[in-house]
Backbone bond lengths (Angstrom), bond angles and torsions (degrees), N, CA, C in turn:
res aa  C-N    CA-C-N  psi(-1)  N-CA   C-N-CA  omega(-1)  CA-C   N-CA-C  phi
1 M - - - 1.454 - - 1.509 109.44 -
2 M 1.237 120.30 144.24 1.424 129.20 176.30 1.551 109.71 -105.99
3 F 1.351 116.19 140.89 1.529 118.04 167.45 1.437 106.28 -129.67
4 D 1.397 109.36 138.58 1.540 119.83 -174.73 1.474 103.84 -103.51
5 V 1.390 113.79 137.57 1.421 121.16 176.93 1.516 109.52 -129.62
6 R 1.396 115.40 156.35 1.471 122.84 171.19 1.478 106.95 -118.80
7 W 1.364 113.99 112.84 1.465 120.84 175.06 1.481 112.46 -69.04
8 P 1.355 119.51 162.60 1.432 121.76 -178.71 1.516 117.87 -53.77
9 D 1.292 116.57 -25.01 1.525 118.84 -178.94 1.591 111.24 -91.41
10 G 1.389 113.76 8.54 1.457 119.55 176.19 1.531 111.69 93.21
11 T 1.272 121.33 -11.34 1.421 125.41 179.66 1.577 110.33 -60.78
12 E 1.279 117.42 128.32 1.491 122.83 178.88 1.498 107.31 -104.44
13 V 1.318 115.81 127.73 1.448 121.39 179.26 1.557 109.60 -134.93
14 S 1.352 114.12 142.42 1.496 122.26 179.85 1.555 103.92 -100.90
15 Y 1.354 118.87 134.66 1.379 123.02 175.59 1.556 112.02 -122.68
16 Y 1.303 119.33 151.74 1.429 124.61 -179.31 1.553 113.35 -97.06
17 S 1.262 114.15 135.62 1.483 120.73 167.93 1.489 111.25 -126.23
18 P 1.323 121.76 128.25 1.404 124.01 179.62 1.554 116.17 -72.68
19 S 1.360 113.44 -3.32 1.405 121.93 -175.03 1.514 113.11 -138.52
20 L 1.297 114.96 152.93 1.526 116.93 176.40 1.531 110.28 -76.88
21 V 1.334 120.59 -3.50 1.445 124.49 179.78 1.542 109.73 -53.99
22 V 1.289 116.67 -25.22 1.502 118.82 -178.05 1.569 109.13 -57.07
23 Q 1.344 115.87 -34.07 1.446 116.77 -178.62 1.512 113.35 -78.27
24 E 1.367 117.65 -2.60 1.474 120.32 170.91 1.500 109.56 -88.69
25 H 1.285 120.03 -13.89 1.547 127.39 -174.03 1.496 111.33 -109.97
26 L 1.301 116.94 -30.25 1.446 122.11 -177.29 1.514 111.40 -131.98
27 A 1.344 113.52 149.60 1.452 118.85 -177.97 1.569 110.95 -122.73
28 A 1.347 114.41 131.16 1.428 116.87 175.58 1.533 112.96 -59.78
29 G 1.329 115.72 137.46 1.460 116.82 179.98 1.503 112.19 89.50
30 T 1.285 120.62 2.96 1.439 125.85 -173.89 1.496 110.82 -113.69
31 S 1.336 114.13 141.14 1.474 119.28 -179.44 1.551 103.48 -105.67
32 Y 1.342 114.65 143.91 1.513 124.00 174.66 1.482 111.83 -129.57
33 P 1.347 117.26 145.21 1.376 115.77 172.88 1.563 109.84 -60.93
34 V 1.270 120.25 147.37 1.450 123.16 -175.22 1.481 111.78 -49.87
35 A 1.335 118.04 -50.60 1.390 119.69 -177.59 1.552 114.96 -58.05
36 D 1.363 111.58 -42.17 1.486 117.34 178.54 1.510 110.95 -66.10
37 F 1.343 117.66 -39.44 1.490 124.15 177.88 1.478 108.20 -59.00
38 V 1.329 121.58 -46.16 1.449 127.36 -178.57 1.558 107.43 -60.57
39 D 1.278 116.89 -47.94 1.472 122.25 -178.82 1.450 110.71 -62.93
40 R 1.291 119.26 -47.60 1.527 124.37 -178.34 1.569 107.96 -62.10
41 S 1.331 114.58 -46.88 1.503 120.91 179.70 1.487 109.93 -59.19
42 R 1.370 120.24 -46.11 1.433 124.22 -179.81 1.511 110.22 -61.40
43 A 1.315 116.39 -44.96 1.529 121.17 -177.11 1.514 107.94 -62.01
44 C 1.381 120.02 -47.51 1.487 120.92 -176.17 1.471 111.77 -68.68
45 M 1.365 117.06 -34.51 1.515 118.65 179.04 1.486 110.03 -71.59
46 E 1.369 121.07 -28.98 1.409 120.81 179.11 1.573 111.56 -73.31
47 I 1.394 113.50 -34.03 1.446 119.74 174.73 1.540 110.08 -69.67
48 A 1.318 118.00 -43.75 1.468 123.19 177.04 1.542 110.64 -58.61
49 D 1.322 114.62 -43.76 1.534 118.57 -179.60 1.530 106.13 -63.18
50 A 1.302 119.50 -44.07 1.482 121.96 -175.31 1.530 107.84 -62.81
51 R 1.295 115.08 -40.89 1.484 120.07 -178.50 1.572 110.38 -62.20
52 V 1.333 111.91 -46.18 1.470 115.41 178.24 1.516 112.22 -61.99
53 R 1.374 114.00 -41.53 1.480 118.60 179.65 1.514 111.11 -61.85
54 A 1.366 116.48 -43.72 1.486 118.01 -179.69 1.536 112.01 -67.08
55 K 1.284 120.23 -30.48 1.433 124.14 179.79 1.532 114.64 -78.52
56 Y 1.379 113.38 -43.60 1.437 116.51 -167.55 1.543 112.15 -114.22
57 G 1.359 113.77 -9.42 1.533 116.65 -177.82 1.453 115.00 86.28
58 F 1.314 120.05 3.33 1.457 121.35 175.69 1.549 106.61 -149.65
59 G 1.379 113.74 156.96 1.422 120.28 -173.61 1.562 108.43 -78.64
60 C 1.370 114.78 179.33 1.398 120.42 -178.78 1.546 110.34 -112.51
61 S 1.314 116.02 110.34 1.461 120.56 -177.96 1.561 111.35 -62.65
62 Q 1.294 116.79 -25.23 1.464 120.28 179.49 1.586 109.22 -66.72
63 S 1.308 116.41 -35.30 1.451 116.05 179.75 1.571 112.72 -62.06
64 A 1.356 112.81 -42.20 1.400 116.12 176.95 1.535 112.79 -67.96
65 R 1.315 117.69 -33.10 1.396 122.05 -179.92 1.556 110.59 -66.80
66 T 1.352 114.25 -43.24 1.451 121.36 174.48 1.484 112.65 -54.49
67 V 1.329 116.14 -49.26 1.461 121.06 -179.96 1.522 109.27 -60.43
68 A 1.313 117.55 -44.93 1.467 120.86 178.97 1.493 112.69 -57.05
69 L 1.347 114.05 -47.47 1.455 119.42 -178.18 1.516 113.11 -62.42
70 I 1.323 117.77 -43.93 1.424 126.78 178.05 1.524 110.09 -61.15
71 T 1.334 115.16 -50.58 1.443 121.32 -178.84 1.553 108.59 -60.89
72 A 1.306 118.72 -46.34 1.531 119.26 177.96 1.547 111.30 -60.14
73 A 1.295 116.45 -43.61 1.459 120.01 -179.13 1.576 110.16 -63.25
74 A 1.329 111.46 -43.24 1.489 116.52 -178.30 1.522 114.06 -62.12
75 G 1.294 116.40 -28.31 1.482 122.29 -179.66 1.525 113.74 -62.61
76 R 1.310 116.85 -13.56 1.501 119.70 177.79 1.517 113.97 -83.16
77 F 1.292 115.62 -11.82 1.434 124.20 -171.84 1.545 115.93 -117.24
78 E 1.246 117.09 165.66 1.482 121.75 173.12 1.475 109.34 -81.82
79 P 1.337 120.04 142.92 1.477 123.24 -175.93 1.543 112.24 -52.17
80 T 1.354 117.89 -30.49 1.452 120.15 -177.90 1.481 115.13 -93.19
81 D 1.362 118.45 -2.70 1.459 120.73 169.85 1.517 108.28 -60.51
82 E 1.311 118.40 158.00 1.482 120.90 -177.67 1.527 113.47 -107.70
83 V 1.290 117.33 137.15 1.396 125.54 172.18 1.482 108.44 -114.07
84 R 1.345 115.77 138.66 1.505 119.56 -173.21 1.546 108.12 -112.13
85 V 1.335 114.77 131.87 1.402 121.84 171.56 1.561 109.28 -84.26
86 E 1.310 114.74 109.56 1.468 116.71 -173.67 1.516 112.44 -81.95
87 S 1.317 118.56 -45.23 1.516 118.19 -173.65 1.542 106.64 -163.75
88 F 1.311 111.36 170.21 1.454 125.51 172.55 1.534 109.59 -122.82
89 R 1.325 116.45 136.72 1.441 120.49 173.64 1.507 113.81 -131.19
90 H 1.340 112.21 140.57 1.486 117.33 -179.08 1.492 112.19 -95.53
């Protein structure tokens, strides 16, 4: 599943989640302070990784990559700036 976000500077980026769990932690059309968005993204990627590990016997490198990309992008902004989740795509 892909989720599309708009960072505070207007940059739009699509991120990958190996699990639908992302929809339990983020809502389309909702804005989050950058720090909260990073925390929520990390939490859902950890859950997604655990689900892949339980099903296939190995973790999902894409989960770690998504967290790394989000964390790097978030470093450009203040923790209280807002990032908006635009949509989810399957």
